[in-house]
C-alpha positions as CSV (number, residue, x, y, z in Angstrom):
1,M,-10.9,-5.6,-13.2
2,K,-9.4,-7.2,-16.3
3,E,-8.9,-3.8,-17.8
4,E,-7.4,-2.4,-14.5
5,L,-5.0,-5.4,-14.2
6,R,-3.8,-5.0,-17.8
7,R,-2.6,-1.5,-16.8
8,L,-0.8,-2.7,-13.7
9,P,2.6,-3.4,-15.3
10,D,2.8,0.3,-16.0
11,Y,3.2,1.1,-12.3
12,T,5.5,0.4,-9.4
13,C,4.9,1.1,-5.7
14,L,6.8,1.4,-2.5
15,Q,5.9,-1.6,-0.3
16,T,6.3,-1.3,3.5
17,T,6.0,-4.5,5.4
18,E,5.9,-4.7,9.2
19,R,6.5,-8.3,10.3
20,Y,5.3,-9.8,13.5
21,R,5.5,-13.3,15.1
22,R,4.5,-15.2,18.2
23,E,5.6,-18.7,19.1
24,R,2.6,-19.8,21.1
25,P,-1.1,-18.8,21.0
26,Q,-0.9,-17.4,24.6
27,H,2.0,-15.1,23.7
28,D,1.9,-11.6,22.3
29,L,2.7,-10.8,18.7
30,L,6.1,-9.2,18.7
31,R,7.3,-7.0,15.8
32,Q,10.4,-8.5,14.2
33,D,11.4,-5.9,11.6
34,T,10.3,-3.6,8.8
35,L,11.0,-4.5,5.2
36,L,10.9,-1.6,2.6
37,L,11.0,-2.5,-1.1
38,E,9.9,-1.2,-4.5
39,I,7.6,-3.7,-6.2
40,L,6.7,-4.1,-9.9
41,N,4.3,-6.4,-11.6
42,A,5.9,-7.9,-14.7
43,G,3.0,-10.0,-15.9
44,K,3.5,-13.4,-14.5
45,K,6.0,-12.3,-11.9
46,E,6.4,-9.6,-9.2
47,L,9.9,-8.0,-9.3
48,Y,11.5,-6.3,-6.3
49,G,14.3,-3.8,-5.7
50,P,15.5,-1.4,-3.0
51,P,13.5,1.8,-2.4
52,G,13.8,4.4,-5.1
53,T,15.4,2.0,-7.6
54,Q,15.1,2.2,-11.3
55,A,16.2,-1.5,-11.8
56,F,14.3,-4.6,-10.6
57,A,16.4,-7.7,-10.5
58,A,14.8,-10.0,-7.8
59,D,11.6,-12.1,-8.3
60,T,11.1,-12.6,-4.6
61,P,11.5,-10.5,-1.5
62,Y,13.6,-13.4,0.0
63,A,16.6,-11.8,-1.6
64,F,16.2,-8.8,0.8
65,A,14.3,-10.3,3.8
66,G,16.4,-13.2,5.0
67,A,14.5,-15.1,7.7
68,G,10.8,-14.6,8.5
69,M,7.7,-14.8,6.5
70,S,7.5,-13.1,3.1
71,G,5.9,-13.9,-0.2
72,T,4.6,-12.7,-3.6
73,G,1.1,-12.4,-5.0
74,I,-0.7,-9.7,-3.0
75,F,0.3,-6.8,-5.4
76,A,-1.1,-8.5,-8.6
77,L,-0.8,-12.2,-9.0
78,F,-3.8,-13.4,-6.9
79,A,-6.1,-10.8,-8.5
80,N,-4.8,-11.7,-12.0
81,N,-5.6,-15.4,-11.3
82,L,-9.2,-14.6,-10.4
83,F,-10.1,-11.9,-12.8
84,V,-7.9,-12.4,-15.9
85,Q,-7.2,-16.1,-16.0
86,D,-10.8,-17.0,-15.1
87,A,-9.6,-19.8,-12.8
88,A,-12.3,-19.4,-10.1
89,I,-15.8,-20.5,-9.6
90,F,-17.8,-17.5,-8.3
91,D,-20.9,-17.4,-6.1
92,Y,-22.8,-14.2,-5.7
93,R,-23.7,-13.5,-2.1
94,G,-25.6,-10.2,-2.3
95,E,-25.1,-6.8,-0.8
96,E,-23.0,-6.4,2.3
97,D,-21.9,-3.4,4.5
98,L,-18.1,-3.2,4.5
99,D,-16.7,-0.7,7.0
100,G,-19.8,1.5,6.5
101,R,-19.6,1.2,2.7
102,R,-22.2,-0.4,0.5
103,T,-20.7,-3.3,-1.5
104,V,-21.6,-6.5,-3.2
105,R,-19.9,-9.7,-2.3
106,Y,-18.8,-12.8,-4.3
107,N,-17.3,-15.9,-2.8
108,Y,-15.0,-18.0,-5.0
109,R,-13.0,-21.2,-5.0
110,V,-9.9,-22.2,-7.1
111,P,-8.7,-25.8,-7.1
112,P,-4.9,-26.5,-6.5
113,F,-4.2,-27.5,-10.1
114,Q,-5.4,-24.0,-11.3
115,S,-4.2,-21.8,-8.4
116,G,-0.5,-21.7,-9.1
117,W,0.0,-20.9,-5.3
118,T,3.0,-22.6,-3.8
119,I,3.6,-22.5,0.0
120,R,7.1,-23.2,1.2
121,T,8.1,-23.9,4.8
122,G,11.2,-25.2,6.5
123,V,10.0,-28.8,6.1
124,A,8.3,-28.9,2.7
125,E,6.6,-27.1,-0.2
126,S,3.3,-27.8,-2.0
127,V,0.8,-26.2,-4.3
128,V,-2.5,-25.3,-2.5
129,G,-5.9,-24.2,-3.5
130,M,-7.5,-20.8,-3.1
131,K,-10.9,-19.8,-1.6
132,G,-12.3,-16.6,-0.2
133,A,-14.3,-13.6,-1.3
134,F,-14.2,-10.2,-2.9
135,W,-16.2,-7.1,-2.3
136,A,-16.9,-4.5,-5.0
137,D,-18.5,-1.1,-5.2
138,P,-21.8,-1.6,-7.1
139,A,-21.7,1.9,-8.7
140,S,-18.0,2.1,-9.9
141,L,-17.5,-1.7,-10.2
142,D,-14.1,-1.2,-8.4
143,V,-13.0,-4.1,-6.3
144,V,-12.7,-2.8,-2.7
145,R,-11.3,-5.9,-0.9
146,L,-10.0,-9.3,-1.8
147,Q,-9.6,-12.1,0.7
148,V,-7.5,-15.2,-0.2
149,D,-7.5,-18.3,2.0
150,A,-5.4,-21.4,1.4
151,S,-7.4,-24.6,0.8
152,D,-6.5,-28.2,0.4
153,I,-3.3,-27.7,2.5
154,P,-1.3,-31.0,2.8
155,T,-0.3,-32.1,6.3
156,T,3.3,-32.2,5.2
157,L,3.5,-28.4,5.2
158,D,2.9,-28.0,9.0
159,V,0.5,-25.1,8.1
160,R,-2.9,-25.0,9.8
161,S,-4.2,-22.0,7.9
162,T,-3.1,-18.9,6.0
163,T,-5.1,-15.9,4.8
164,Q,-4.4,-12.7,2.9
165,V,-6.7,-9.6,2.9
166,I,-6.0,-7.0,0.3
167,D,-7.7,-3.6,0.2
168,Y,-7.8,-1.5,-3.0
169,A,-8.2,2.2,-3.7
170,R,-7.6,4.6,-6.6
171,T,-4.6,6.9,-6.7
172,R,-3.6,9.7,-9.0
173,I,-0.6,9.0,-11.3
174,G,0.1,11.3,-14.1
175,E,-3.2,12.4,-15.7
176,G,-5.3,9.4,-14.6
177,D,-6.7,7.7,-11.5
178,V,-5.5,4.1,-11.2
179,L,-7.0,1.3,-9.1
180,L,-4.1,-0.3,-7.1
181,P,-3.7,-2.3,-3.9
182,Q,-3.4,0.0,-0.9
183,S,-2.8,-2.3,2.0
184,A,-2.8,-6.0,3.0
185,L,-2.8,-8.3,6.0
186,V,-1.1,-11.6,5.7
187,E,-1.3,-14.2,8.4
188,L,0.0,-17.8,8.7
189,D,-0.7,-20.2,11.6
190,S,1.4,-23.4,11.9
191,D,0.2,-26.7,13.3
192,A,2.6,-26.1,16.3
193,G,0.7,-22.9,17.3
194,A,3.1,-20.3,16.0
195,T,1.7,-17.3,14.1
196,S,3.4,-15.0,11.6
197,R,1.7,-11.8,10.5
198,N,2.8,-9.2,7.9
199,V,1.1,-5.8,7.7
200,V,1.7,-4.4,4.2
201,E,1.2,-0.8,2.9
202,F,1.6,0.2,-0.8
203,T,2.5,3.9,-1.1
204,H,4.1,6.4,-3.6
205,C,3.2,4.6,-6.7
206,R,4.6,5.9,-9.9
207,A,4.5,5.4,-13.7
208,F,6.8,2.8,-15.2
209,A,8.0,1.8,-18.7
210,A,10.3,-1.1,-19.2
211,T,13.2,-1.7,-21.6
212,S,13.2,-5.2,-23.2
213,S,15.9,-7.8,-23.4
214,I,16.0,-11.4,-24.7
215,S,17.1,-14.3,-22.5
216,F,16.8,-18.0,-22.7
217,G,15.6,-20.2,-19.8
218,D,13.8,-19.2,-16.6
219,T,16.2,-16.5,-15.5
220,V,15.0,-13.0,-14.5
221,P,16.3,-10.2,-16.7
222,E,19.2,-8.4,-15.1
223,S,17.3,-5.2,-14.8
224,R,14.1,-3.4,-15.8
225,K,14.5,0.3,-15.8
226,A,11.8,2.8,-14.8
227,A,11.0,5.7,-17.1
228,G,8.3,8.3,-17.5
229,E,7.2,9.9,-14.2
230,T,10.4,9.0,-12.2
231,A,11.7,12.5,-11.5
232,S,11.6,13.5,-7.8
233,L,12.3,16.6,-5.7
234,P,15.7,17.0,-4.0
235,P,15.7,16.1,-0.3
236,G,15.7,18.8,2.4
237,L,13.1,21.1,0.8
238,T,10.5,22.5,3.3
239,I,7.1,22.8,1.5
240,A,3.9,24.2,2.9
241,I,0.8,22.7,1.5
242,D,-2.8,23.8,2.0
243,L,-5.3,21.0,1.9
244,M,-7.9,21.6,-0.8
245,T,-10.2,18.7,0.0
246,E,-12.6,18.7,2.9
247,L,-12.5,15.5,5.0
248,S,-15.0,14.1,7.5
249,A,-15.6,10.9,9.5
250,S,-17.8,9.6,6.7
251,D,-15.1,9.6,4.0
252,P,-13.8,6.2,2.8
253,I,-10.1,5.3,3.2
254,G,-8.5,5.8,-0.2
255,K,-10.4,9.0,-1.0
256,L,-8.4,11.1,-3.5
257,I,-7.3,14.4,-2.0
258,E,-5.5,17.5,-3.4
259,G,-3.3,20.2,-1.9
260,R,-1.9,23.5,-3.1
261,V,1.7,24.7,-2.5
262,A,1.3,27.8,-0.3
263,M,4.4,29.7,-1.4
264,N,7.3,29.7,-3.8
265,I,10.2,27.3,-3.0
266,I,13.4,29.0,-4.0
267,V,16.8,27.3,-4.4
268,K,19.8,29.3,-5.4
269,K,17.6,32.2,-6.5
270,E,15.5,30.0,-8.7
271,V,11.9,29.0,-8.1
272,V,11.9,25.2,-8.2
273,V,8.3,24.8,-6.9
274,P,5.9,27.7,-7.7
275,A,3.1,28.7,-5.3
276,G,-0.2,27.3,-6.4
277,A,1.2,24.0,-7.7
278,T,-1.2,21.1,-7.2
279,V,-0.2,18.1,-5.1
280,H,-2.2,14.9,-5.5
281,G,-2.7,12.1,-2.9
282,R,-5.2,10.0,-1.0
283,L,-6.6,9.5,2.5
284,R,-4.6,6.6,3.9
285,R,-6.1,6.2,7.4
286,L,-9.2,7.3,9.3
287,E,-10.0,5.6,12.6
288,R,-12.2,6.6,15.6
289,R,-10.4,6.0,18.9
290,G,-12.6,7.0,21.8
291,D,-12.4,10.8,22.0
292,Y,-10.1,11.3,19.1
293,F,-9.5,10.3,15.5
294,V,-6.3,9.0,13.8
295,L,-5.7,10.3,10.3
296,G,-3.1,9.5,7.6
297,L,-2.5,11.6,4.5
298,E,-0.3,10.5,1.6
299,F,0.7,13.1,-1.0
300,T,2.5,11.4,-3.9
301,Q,2.6,13.6,-7.0
302,L,3.4,17.3,-7.5
303,D,2.4,18.9,-10.8
304,L,5.1,21.3,-12.0
305,P,5.2,23.4,-15.3
306,G,7.6,20.8,-16.7
307,G,5.4,17.9,-15.8
308,P,4.6,15.8,-12.7
309,V,7.3,14.7,-10.3
310,R,7.2,12.3,-7.4
311,F,6.5,13.8,-4.0
312,Y,8.0,11.9,-1.1
313,A,8.2,13.8,2.2
314,L,7.7,13.7,6.0
315,L,5.2,15.8,7.9
316,Y,7.1,18.5,9.8
317,D,4.4,20.8,11.2
318,I,0.7,21.6,11.1
319,A,-0.3,25.2,11.3
320,E,-3.8,24.5,12.7
321,K,-3.8,24.4,16.5
322,G,-6.3,23.1,19.0
323,P,-7.8,19.7,18.3
324,I,-5.2,18.7,15.6
325,Q,-2.0,17.3,17.1
326,F,0.8,15.3,15.7
327,T,4.2,13.9,16.6
328,R,7.4,15.2,15.1
329,P,10.1,12.6,14.4
330,N,11.8,11.4,17.6
331,A,9.3,13.3,19.8
332,K,6.8,12.0,22.4
333,P,3.2,12.0,21.2
334,P,0.9,14.7,22.6
335,F,-1.1,12.0,24.5
336,R,-0.6,8.3,25.1
337,V,-0.9,6.2,22.0
338,N,0.4,2.6,21.7
339,E,3.3,2.6,19.3
340,A,2.0,-0.6,17.7
341,D,-1.2,1.2,16.8
342,L,0.7,3.6,14.5
343,P,3.0,1.5,12.3
344,Y,5.6,3.2,10.2
345,V,4.4,3.7,6.6
346,A,6.9,5.3,4.3
347,G,5.9,8.8,3.1
348,V,2.5,8.9,5.0
349,A,1.8,11.5,7.7
350,S,-0.2,10.3,10.7
351,F,-1.8,12.7,13.2
352,F,-4.5,13.0,15.8
353,V,-7.7,15.0,15.9
354,K,-9.4,15.3,19.3
355,G,-13.2,15.6,19.5
356,E,-16.4,13.7,19.0
357,R,-16.7,14.9,15.4
358,L,-14.3,15.0,12.5
359,E,-14.5,17.9,10.1
360,L,-11.1,18.7,8.6
361,P,-11.5,22.0,6.8
362,K,-10.1,23.1,3.5
363,N,-6.9,25.2,3.7
364,L,-5.6,23.2,6.6
365,R,-1.8,24.0,6.2
366,T,0.7,21.2,6.6
367,V,4.4,21.6,6.3
368,W,6.6,18.8,4.8
369,T,10.3,18.1,4.4
370,T,11.2,16.2,1.2
371,Q,13.1,13.0,1.6
372,E,14.9,10.4,-0.4
373,A,12.8,7.2,-0.9
374,R,14.9,4.8,1.0
């Protein structure tokens, strides 16, 4: 994990946050808004910018979020504190099944004077401690999940509890597979009974290189510019992709997948995307819901003769008929699904597969329309 986290400043991801709140325990959680930002780990800080940016100038999402719960740490800072700074006391708890996956579990605790975690509310702010657990794959040694709970919370904060659960998976960027946070759930309960919940997804991660500048004091540099794999396709292209990875109900979320462009994409008599080009991505979602499954696929990188480019698109059609169904933008779903069960995730295609078994074949053809990342 130390080695993986040392590589993290080389990458930036698109962070989609669905924010919910309820004022009393007996009330329903109501969605407040969706916050879409690019996030970059800059060592001791997380920097933020608008989607598709090549400059990161804010060290907190508050600059974009306004009211409501938001915060930093889930992309890199909590993990860095545990695995790089060696601030925690660990307690091995043995093997544990995690969503059908064999893992090993460790509990941990970090006292307030070593945690660096500050909670701010409308009435006060204070440094709190950390406790929780992490789960790892015993074969690959990849961390699969990290749970962070606040401890030693002072009564002046008006916070009863807060917890953050972060799931990790590998994604293909350039020529390598990188372990990055994939999703997170953040929840805070106040002493008065209110609950704030953020559902976070990290998608469309890309390579990053920073220019340097010298400044004095604690100010954030005016900009940090992305370089390397930042090229992207123009919006409005329709691209057919044949899935080259078989998927079944036993596959873990985060499994790396590949697709192949089915035919040449020609713009002004020039082939801009050749047939046979490889598209890389990962399985973002796989859930059983009674007599159907919900799947989410995320393609992020397209390999072209001139080098890899960012692939950011929306699913427009699926050639396969029968059990596989999906919803075009602004269309009603093929059967009743609660909208809250399918939150919007930038650049991820969600669809439904009816049946008691899930066996998504190779060569399943999906049709995408490229978009600007915004």
